Each structure stands twice: as C-alpha cells, then as structure tokens.
KEVEX-942432 format. One record per residue (C-alpha): chain; x, y, z. Coordinates in steps of 0.5 Angstrom, whole numbers, plus 2048, in hexadecimal, padded with zeros to 3 digits. Last residue first. Layout:
<rs>
 mol  xx  yy  zz
   A   X   Y   Z
...
</rs>
This chain:
<rs>
 mol  xx  yy  zz
   A 7E8 801 82A
   A 7EE 801 82F
   A 7EA 7FC 834
   A 7E8 7F8 82E
   A 7EF 7F6 82B
   A 7F1 7F2 831
   A 7E9 7F1 833
   A 7E9 7EC 82D
   A 7ED 7E7 831
   A 7EC 7E0 82D
   A 7EA 7E3 827
   A 7EF 7E9 827
   A 7F4 7E4 828
   A 7F2 7DF 823
   A 7F2 7E4 81D
   A 7F8 7E7 820
   A 7FB 7E0 81F
   A 7F9 7E0 818
   A 7FC 7E7 816
   A 803 7E4 819
   A 802 7DE 815
   A 801 7E1 80F
   A 806 7E6 80F
   A 80B 7E0 811
   A 80A 7DC 80B
   A 80C 7E1 806
   A 813 7E2 809
   A 813 7DB 80B
   A 813 7D9 804
   A 80D 7D6 801
   A 80C 7CE 802
   A 80E 7CA 7FD
   A 80A 7C7 7F7
   A 80A 7C0 7F6
   A 805 7BE 7F0
   A 807 7B8 7EC
   A 800 7B5 7ED
   A 7FB 7BA 7EF
   A 7FA 7BB 7F6
   A 7F4 7B8 7F9
   A 7EF 7BC 7FC
   A 7F0 7C3 800
   A 7F4 7C9 800
   A 7F2 7CD 7FA
   A 7EB 7CB 7F7
   A 7E9 7C9 7FE
   A 7EB 7CF 802
   A 7E8 7D4 7FC
   A 7E2 7D0 7FC
   A 7E2 7D0 804
   A 7E3 7D7 803
   A 7DD 7D8 7FF
   A 7D8 7D4 804
   A 7DB 7D8 80A
   A 7D9 7DF 807
   A 7D2 7DC 805
   A 7D1 7DA 80C
   A 7D3 7E1 80F
   A 7CF 7E4 809
   A 7C9 7E0 80D
   A 7CB 7E3 814
   A 7CC 7EA 811
   A 7C5 7EA 80D
   A 7C1 7E8 814
   A 7C5 7ED 817
   A 7C3 7F3 812
   A 7BC 7F0 813
   A 7BC 7F1 81B
   A 7BF 7F8 819
   A 7B9 7FA 815
   A 7B5 7FA 81C
   A 7B8 800 81E
   A 7B7 802 826
   A 7B6 7FB 828
   A 7BA 7F8 822
   A 7C0 7FB 826
   A 7C1 7F5 82B
   A 7C1 7F1 825
   A 7C6 7F5 821
   A 7CA 7F6 827
   A 7CB 7EF 828
   A 7CC 7ED 821
   A 7D1 7F3 820
   A 7D5 7F1 826
   A 7D5 7E9 824
   A 7D8 7EB 81D
   A 7DE 7EE 821
   A 7DF 7E8 825
   A 7DE 7E3 81F
   A 7E3 7E7 81B
   A 7E8 7E6 820
   A 7E8 7DE 821
   A 7E4 7DA 826
   A 7E0 7D9 823
   A 7DE 7D9 81B
   A 7DD 7E0 818
   A 7DD 7DE 811
   A 7E3 7E3 810
   A 7E7 7E0 816
   A 7E5 7D9 813
   A 7E9 7DB 80D
   A 7EF 7DE 811
   A 7F0 7D8 815
   A 7EF 7D3 80F
   A 7F4 7D8 80B
   A 7F9 7D7 811
   A 7F9 7D0 811
   A 7F9 7CF 809
   A 7FF 7D4 809
   A 803 7D0 80E
   A 801 7C9 80B
   A 804 7CB 804
   A 805 7C4 801
   A 7FF 7C0 804
   A 7FB 7C6 804
   A 7FC 7C6 7FC
   A 7F7 7C1 7FB
   A 7F4 7C5 7F6
   A 7F7 7C6 7EF
   A 7F4 7CD 7EE
   A 7F1 7CE 7E7
   A 7EA 7CE 7E9
   A 7EC 7D3 7EF
   A 7F0 7D8 7EA
   A 7F5 7DB 7EE
   A 7FB 7D8 7EA
   A 802 7D7 7EA
   A 803 7D1 7EF
   A 808 7D4 7F4
   A 807 7DB 7F4
   A 800 7DC 7F2
   A 7FE 7D7 7F8
   A 802 7DC 7FC
   A 7FF 7E2 7FA
   A 7F8 7DF 7FB
   A 7FA 7DE 802
   A 7FD 7E5 802
   A 7F6 7E7 800
   A 7F3 7E3 806
   A 7F8 7E6 80B
   A 7F6 7ED 809
   A 7EF 7EB 80A
   A 7F0 7E8 811
   A 7F3 7ED 814
   A 7F0 7F4 811
   A 7E9 7F0 812
   A 7EB 7F0 81A
   A 7EC 7F7 81A
   A 7E6 7F9 816
   A 7E2 7F4 81A
   A 7E4 7F8 820
   A 7E2 7FE 81D
   A 7DB 7FC 81C
   A 7DA 7F8 822
   A 7DC 7FE 826
   A 7D7 802 823
   A 7D2 7FD 824
   A 7D3 7FD 82B
   A 7D4 804 82C
   A 7CD 805 828
   A 7CA 800 82D
   A 7CC 804 833
   A 7CA 80B 830
   A 7C3 809 82F
   A 7BF 80E 82C
   A 7C4 813 829
   A 7C9 80F 827
   A 7C5 809 824
   A 7C5 80B 81D
   A 7CD 80D 81E
   A 7CE 806 821
   A 7CA 802 81C
   A 7CE 806 816
   A 7D5 804 819
   A 7D3 7FD 81A
   A 7D0 7FC 813
   A 7D5 800 810
   A 7DA 7FB 813
   A 7D6 7F5 811
   A 7D5 7F8 80A
   A 7DD 7F9 809
   A 7DD 7F1 80A
   A 7D9 7F0 803
   A 7DD 7F5 7FF
   A 7E4 7F2 802
   A 7E0 7EB 800
   A 7E0 7ED 7F9
   A 7E7 7EE 7F9
   A 7E8 7E7 7FC
   A 7E5 7E4 7F6
   A 7E8 7E8 7F1
   A 7EF 7E6 7F5
   A 7ED 7DF 7F4
   A 7EB 7DF 7ED
   A 7E5 7DA 7EC
   A 7E0 7DF 7EF
   A 7D8 7DD 7EF
   A 7D8 7DD 7F7
   A 7DB 7E4 7F7
   A 7D5 7E7 7F4
   A 7D1 7E4 7FA
   A 7D6 7E8 7FF
   A 7D6 7EF 7FB
   A 7CE 7EF 7FA
   A 7CC 7EE 801
   A 7D2 7F1 805
   A 7D1 7F7 800
   A 7CA 7F8 801
   A 7CA 7F7 809
   A 7D0 7FC 809
   A 7CC 801 805
   A 7C6 800 80A
   A 7CA 802 810
   A 7CD 808 80D
   A 7C6 80B 80B
   A 7C3 809 812
   A 7C9 80D 815
   A 7C8 812 811
   A 7C1 813 813
   A 7C3 812 81A
   A 7C9 817 81A
   A 7C4 81C 816
   A 7BF 81C 81C
   A 7C5 81F 820
   A 7CC 81E 823
   A 7D0 823 820
   A 7D4 820 81A
   A 7DB 821 81A
   A 7DE 81B 81F
   A 7D9 815 81E
   A 7D6 817 816
   A 7DC 81A 814
   A 7E2 816 817
   A 7DE 810 818
   A 7DD 810 810
   A 7E4 812 80E
   A 7E7 80C 812
   A 7E2 807 810
   A 7E4 809 809
   A 7EB 809 80B
   A 7EA 802 80C
   A 7EB 800 805
   A 7F2 803 805
   A 7F5 7FF 80B
   A 7F4 7F7 80B
   A 7F0 7F7 804
   A 7F5 7FB 801
   A 7FB 7F8 804
   A 7F9 7F1 802
   A 7F8 7F4 7FB
   A 7FF 7F6 7FB
   A 802 7EF 7FE
   A 7FE 7EC 7F8
   A 801 7F1 7F2
   A 7FB 7F5 7F0
   A 7F6 7F3 7EA
   A 7F2 7EF 7EF
   A 7F0 7F5 7F3
   A 7EE 7F9 7ED
   A 7E9 7F5 7EA
   A 7E5 7F3 7F1
   A 7E6 7FA 7F3
   A 7E3 7FE 7EE
   A 7DC 7FC 7F0
   A 7DD 801 7F6
   A 7D8 806 7F5
   A 7D2 801 7F4
   A 7D4 7FE 7F9
   A 7D9 800 7FF
   A 7E0 7FF 7FC
   A 7E3 803 802
   A 7E6 809 7FD
   A 7DF 809 7FA
   A 7DC 809 801
   A 7E0 80F 804
   A 7DF 814 7FE
   A 7D7 812 7FD
   A 7D6 814 805
   A 7DA 81A 804
   A 7D6 81C 7FE
   A 7CF 81A 802
   A 7D2 81E 808
   A 7D3 824 804
   A 7CC 823 801
   A 7C9 822 808
   A 7CC 829 80A
   A 7C9 82D 804
   A 7C2 82A 805
   A 7C2 82C 80C
   A 7C4 833 80B
   A 7C4 837 812
   A 7C4 831 817
   A 7C8 82C 812
   A 7CC 831 810
   A 7CE 834 816
   A 7D0 82D 819
   A 7D4 82B 813
   A 7D8 832 814
   A 7D9 831 81C
   A 7DC 82A 81A
   A 7E0 82C 814
   A 7E3 831 819
   A 7E6 82C 81D
   A 7E8 828 817
   A 7EC 82D 815
   A 7EB 830 80E
   A 7E9 837 810
   A 7E4 83C 80F
   A 7DE 838 812
   A 7D9 839 80C
   A 7DE 83A 806
   A 7E2 835 809
   A 7DC 830 80A
   A 7DA 831 803
   A 7E1 830 800
   A 7E2 82A 804
   A 7DB 827 801
   A 7DE 829 7FA
   A 7E5 825 7FC
   A 7E1 81F 7FE
   A 7DD 81F 7F7
   A 7E4 820 7F3
   A 7E6 81A 7F7
   A 7E0 816 7F5
   A 7E2 817 7EE
   A 7E9 816 7EF
   A 7E7 80F 7F2
   A 7E3 80D 7EC
   A 7E9 810 7E7
   A 7EE 80C 7EA
   A 7EB 806 7EC
   A 7E9 805 7E5
   A 7F0 807 7E2
   A 7F3 802 7E6
   A 7EE 7FC 7E4
   A 7EF 7FE 7DD
   A 7F7 7FE 7DE
   A 7F6 7F7 7E2
   A 7F2 7F4 7DC
   A 7F6 7F6 7D7
   A 7FC 7F3 7DA
   A 803 7F5 7D7
   A 804 7FA 7DC
   A 803 7F6 7E2
   A 804 7FB 7E8
   A 7FD 7FF 7E6
   A 7FA 7FD 7ED
   A 800 7FF 7F0
   A 800 805 7EC
   A 7F9 807 7EE
   A 7FB 805 7F6
   A 800 80B 7F6
   A 7FC 810 7F2
   A 7F6 80E 7F7
   A 7FA 80F 7FD
   A 7FD 816 7FB
   A 7F6 818 7FA
   A 7F4 816 801
   A 7FA 81A 803
   A 7F8 820 800
   A 7F1 81F 802
   A 7F3 81F 809
   A 7F7 825 808
   A 7F1 829 806
   A 7ED 826 80C
   A 7F1 828 811
   A 7F2 823 817
   A 7F8 81F 814
   A 7F9 818 817
   A 7F5 813 814
   A 7F6 815 80C
   A 7FE 817 80E
   A 7FF 80F 810
   A 7FB 80D 80A
   A 800 811 805
   A 806 80F 809
   A 804 807 807
   A 802 809 800
   A 809 80C 7FF
   A 80C 806 802
   A 808 802 7FD
   A 80A 806 7F7
   A 812 806 7F9
   A 811 7FE 7F9
   A 80D 7FD 7F3
   A 80F 801 7ED
   A 817 801 7EE
   A 815 7F9 7EF
   A 817 7F9 7E8
   A 813 7F4 7E3
   A 815 7EE 7DF
   A 816 7EA 7E5
   A 80F 7EB 7E8
   A 80E 7E4 7EC
   A 815 7E6 7F0
   A 810 7EB 7F3
   A 80D 7E6 7F8
   A 814 7E5 7FB
   A 815 7EC 7FE
   A 80D 7EE 7FE
   A 80B 7E9 804
   A 810 7EE 808
   A 80C 7F4 805
   A 805 7F2 807
   A 807 7EF 80E
   A 80A 7F5 810
   A 805 7FA 80D
   A 7FF 7F6 811
   A 801 7F7 818
   A 803 7FE 817
   A 7FD 801 813
   A 7F8 7FD 818
   A 7FC 801 81E
   A 7FC 807 81B
   A 7F4 806 819
   A 7F3 805 820
   A 7F7 80B 822
   A 7F3 810 81D
   A 7EC 80E 821
   A 7EF 80F 828
   A 7F2 816 826
   A 7F8 818 822
   A 7F9 81F 820
   A 7FE 822 81A
   A 7FC 829 818
   A 7FE 82A 810
   A 7FB 830 810
   A 7F5 834 80D
   A 7F2 83B 80E
   A 7F2 83C 806
   A 7F7 842 806
   A 7FA 83F 80D
   A 7FD 839 80A
   A 801 836 810
   A 806 830 810
   A 808 82C 816
   A 802 82D 81A
   A 802 829 821
   A 7FC 826 825
   A 7FE 825 82C
   A 800 81E 82F
   A 7FD 817 82E
   A 7FF 815 835
   A 7F9 812 837
   A 7FB 80B 838
   A 7F8 809 831
   A 7FB 80F 82E
   A 802 80D 830
   A 800 806 82D
   A 7FF 809 826
   A 805 80D 826
   A 809 807 828
   A 806 803 823
   A 807 808 81E
   A 80E 808 820
   A 80F 801 81F
   A 80C 801 819
   A 810 806 816
   A 816 802 818
   A 813 7FB 815
   A 811 7FF 80E
   A 819 801 80E
   A 81B 7FA 80F
   A 816 7F7 80A
   A 818 7FC 805
   A 81F 7FB 805
   A 81E 7F3 805
   A 81A 7F4 7FE
   A 81F 7F9 7FB
   A 824 7F4 7FD
   A 820 7EE 7FA
   A 81F 7F2 7F3
   A 826 7F5 7F2
   A 825 7F9 7EC
   A 820 7FD 7F1
   A 825 7FF 7F6
   A 824 806 7F5
   A 81D 806 7F5
   A 81D 802 7FB
   A 821 807 7FE
   A 81C 80D 7FC
   A 816 809 7FF
   A 81A 807 805
   A 81B 80E 806
   A 814 810 805
   A 812 80B 80A
   A 817 80C 80F
   A 815 814 80F
   A 80E 812 810
   A 80F 80E 816
   A 814 813 819
   A 80F 819 818
   A 80A 814 81B
   A 80E 813 821
   A 80F 81B 821
   A 808 81C 821
   A 807 817 827
   A 80D 81B 82B
</rs>
C-alpha cells in the first residue's frame, strides 16, 4: 500500500510536468495545473508518511532488477524516509502555489523551463529518500542535481546566473563521483548495491582494511556535506541559490539541502556499525557543523542582497543540524540517552528549518515581486504599512530562525543546547560548541533585524504605496508561519515521530 501511494505521487508529479509543458504558452494555466498535480502528490506522500508513523509501512518492493550487477530499484520507506516525505509534501505545495503569480516577473521567459523542471525535481527527491539500493539512489540524486541545475540557470541572459549554475554543477558532480567511487568499493566488498549489503560490507572493511573503510566514509561525508552546503565544500550555495527563481530557492532550502542530513544519517547512523569509528566520525561531523554555523552566519551579516543573506544563513543553519547529528554519533557508545537527545535536536531542527527558511525566501520573493529589488540598501522601507501580512509572516520566521521562544526554532535549539551541556561531561568540546551556537543565535537575530528594518520598518517613502501580494503568494507564507508557531507551542507533536 505504501509503495503504491509513492508510485501514485511520482506519477502525479511526472504527469503534472508533462501537462504544464503542454500548457506552457498559457503561463497562469500552466502554474495552476502544476499546483493541482503537486497537491495531489502531496496528499499521497503525507498518506504514505502517516502509514509509516502508525506502523503500517508495508514490505520493501522491487520494481526493477538488474541481476548482472546485483542492483535493483527497491522501494522501502522507513521512519527516516517518512520524515522526509512529510517535509517534501509540506514544502512543495507552498513553493508551487507561490510561483503562479511570481513567474509573471519573467515575462520574456517561457515557463516551459520552470514548472516541468520543478516537478521533476520533486520526483527526484522522493526517489532519493525512498530507494533502498545505492545505485538507484545515485540515479535519483543525479536527476535531482540536473533539475536543480536548470532552475539555477533559469535566467539565460544573466551571466551571473549561468556562472553560478556551472559552479554548482561542477562542484556537485565532483562530489557525486566521489560517492560513486565509495559505492563501487562497497559493492566489490559486499557483492550488492542494497543498503543492507553495504552495512555488512562497511563493517568488513573497517575490521579488515580500516584505511579503506574510512576513505569510503570520507567520500560519502564529502558528497553529502557538499550537497548540504556545509563549508568549505558548500561555498557554491551562496551563488547558486540567489540565481534561481525565488520559489525554487525556497524548495531548495526546504528540501534539497536537507538531503545532506538524510545522507549522513543513512550512512553514519544506519549503515555504519556502532564502533569507535562512529565516535570519531561524530566528532568530525560536529566540528564541521560548528565551523559552518560560525562562518556562514557571520558572513550573512555583511550581505546587502536579501537572497544572498538568506543563502548564507542556509549554510549557517546546516551547522546546527550537523552539530546535533555529530554530537549524537559521538556520544552513542558512551551515553545513548544524551546521544538520542542530540539526534532529536538535530533532526527536529532540520524540520523546523525547512519551514522558516522556506518562508523567509518566499518573503524575499514577495518583496522582489512588489518592489522589484532584493537590495536592502535600495528597499524603500516602511513596507510593513502596505504589506502587513507579508511583514507579519516574515517577523515570525525571523524570530524562529533566531531561536526566540515560543517558536519552533527555540524548541529545537533548546534540545541542542541541553544535549551539548549534558554531553560536555563526556566530551568537553561540546560545551565550547554550545557557546558558539548561542553567540551565533544572537548574530542571526541581528542580521534579520537588519532585514526587517530595511524592508518593513521605518517611515514609508513619499509616493510609495505598493499593494500586498496576491493571495496565492501570501497563503504559502501564512501556512509556513503558522507551522512555526504550532511546532514551537506543541513541539511534542513532531518530536513524537522524530
């Protein structure tokens, strides 16, 4: 039943891609058709996720087998995959709905290269989080990368966008080749591309040839952190995300970036046998997280472009997630209880970030749609008097990302701080990491006060009277802001399933 729901969701996305392509000359019709097909897919994905949450996931199903290399398109949805299906279903609809009016900005460009590609991106992400075979995992990974490349390169006349798209493609292809090399080593050792065989192969390598086992883990670590935008591998993100149409950027930050966390959890928590290697790699992941949250967030403070500011915050926020995952792995052998708390914090922060980060990008898109600029220096200020709904949603998302109670960002950061302080009895570096994270939360608040002040506060410029964005652009912001409030007031609602 669960796999049937996934098949229906992917079929809906692909049918929507073809239909929107056929209607590309009718810009609004193409958009509304895309919204309809994405909404149907979202219902099916949520249904599949709920079945897993209530313990009715169903058995793994093989849709296509390649016996010659012991690979198969095996579909399996476990608890980790279900969380990501819920994220995809929740972010895809607001991003697509926001696009309907936003794409009017690109009157000279056809939407034939936007809606079909966006829906294929969603289908690729669904494939990544539901396949149980690493060869097909890489196939869906490449489909996702190719679709996102075309979205980054959407504005053909912009040299900056084309350069950002090329950088994105080259860097991520290099990382993917490293992941393929790691997969081939595990395949030769275990005889199959199935995740279960990879678990046995990884244990064999670490026991018999430790250096090769750690090299495999290094290649996978670099591949996933590159896609997640973790510094220094993720420096491409700050150029690529601002180049794409803003609703696509919201989808990138809400879904695609989080696949870096999915990969790390899948490899280092599910495939890596519990051993000293788990502790060592947990420390490495946590250190990478602290570095990324520190450098990414402080660099965001210097930005004038709203989307560039938010892109650097994507890098910084990924650091919080890596800190939680890394601390959890590092403590797993010595104190499983605190390790679980850290992992809860990391995964919960990932869920929360997908909500408020997507909302913040949509806010920047709303300003761009009404005022025509993303430059904080060029924004007229005082827009809150005319765009009260957008201003309110932006304020909620900004306070959430800064970790202000009682919003969802505070709930997940509190778990991270608590696990770090309690875990510092075993690893004193965690106390240092918590202090850095607390400082960075203040820097985050400062940068979004800068954004709010430049855009919405102050005295309106004389003669300026922009209207609020259309309902199809405001409703996605309201939905995401409402979820930020809900998950902050009732954090056990999502945490129960995490």
